[in-house]
C-alpha positions, -999 to +999 in steps of 0.1 A: +522+701+535+485+693+522+463+716+503+432+712+484+440+712+442+415+707+416+431+694+384+418+697+348+425+678+322+413+674+287+411+648+262+397+627+239+364+606+248+379+569+248+374+540+267+389+534+292+413+568+297+388+573+329+403+532+341+441+543+332+438+583+346+422+568+381+450+546+384+476+567+383+464+584+414+459+546+429+495+535+425+504+566+445+477+560+473+461+598+466+427+599+470+404+611+444+372+639+468+360+644+441+356+637+401+332+651+371+338+644+338+320+662+313+325+677+274+343+704+268+333+735+253+356+722+219+335+698+203+348+654+206+370+668+235+356+658+272+370+678+310+382+656+338+376+683+367+394+657+395+401+672+431+426+664+455+439+671+493+481+663+483+512+681+492+522+703+458+547+684+447+531+652+441+499+672+423+524+684+401+534+651+395+503+632+394+494+658+368+527+648+341+518+612+343+480+621+337+500+641+303+517+613+291+487+594+287+482+593+248+443+602+249+452+628+271+455+663+252+469+686+283+459+691+322+467+721+344+461+721+378+448+752+406+438+755+442+410+766+453+405+805+450+420+807+414+391+784+406+349+792+408+336+759+416+300+747+427+287+711+431+254+703+434+227+689+461+195+668+455+175+661+491+148+637+492+124+648+525+090+634+537+065+655+521+041+650+558+070+670+572+071+698+551+037+699+557+033+696+589+057+730+598+073+755+578+110+750+589+117+732+557+104+762+537+123+787+558+154+765+552+149+760+515+143+797+513+173+805+534+203+779+517+186+795+485+174+760+478+149+752+453+120+723+460+118+705+424+093+676+427+066+670+451+044+640+455+021+628+480+052+604+497+082+627+496+097+665+483+128+669+464+151+698+471+178+714+451+211+733+463+240+740+442+270+756+464+301+746+478+303+713+498+307+726+531+267+749+522+250+715+508+264+700+534+250+727+559+213+720+544+213+681+551+221+685+582+191+709+592+169+687+569+184+654+584+162+668+612+128+656+597+142+627+581+164+634+547+152+599+525+175+604+503+208+631+494+234+627+466+261+661+459+274+655+428+314+662+419+327+695+410+323+717+386+349+737+380+362+772+353+393+788+360+396+827+369+425+837+352+426+830+310+458+806+316+437+776+306+433+780+277+427+747+257+423+759+217+453+782+221+470+751+233+456+730+205+464+756+178+500+761+191+503+720+186+486+723+154+507+751+138+540+730+158+535+696+140+519+717+105+558+730+107+576+695+114+556+679+087+567+707+057+601+698+070+603+667+070+583+668+032 
């Protein structure tokens, strides 16, 4: 049965790695629902957050393939309930619609969104939340003619402490040091 999974992969920031990771999904005909890459808490280490809807066994195999990439330090996968996650959405609506009625202002308040910029031609609204929440606001605002809309990829952190890259790296470095000492 297909379920939604969040894959986290930590890597050094090298050219071409994104391409090599996405090829892993392409070869297996697995669609990436969301992809975000950013700096992690560790200097020089990037974090890939990839959302897929797939069977657990296939996700396990994909994570193993990701970890085989030279530049990848460690990869994990989690179910949504094991993660805290958000997306950000930006909506550009005509300012005239905002001025003619208080409905847009009420929607902004109701959805805990905020207005980022108002010009005579357009107003930009920001909303963070889950995809369903940002989509619901889009549908409400679209009655007034959304001029532009964009939603980011997912950003996520684990609820538990089982995704500790710094501990993994310390264990790996200790193992490498002991192997080096034995060979000398």
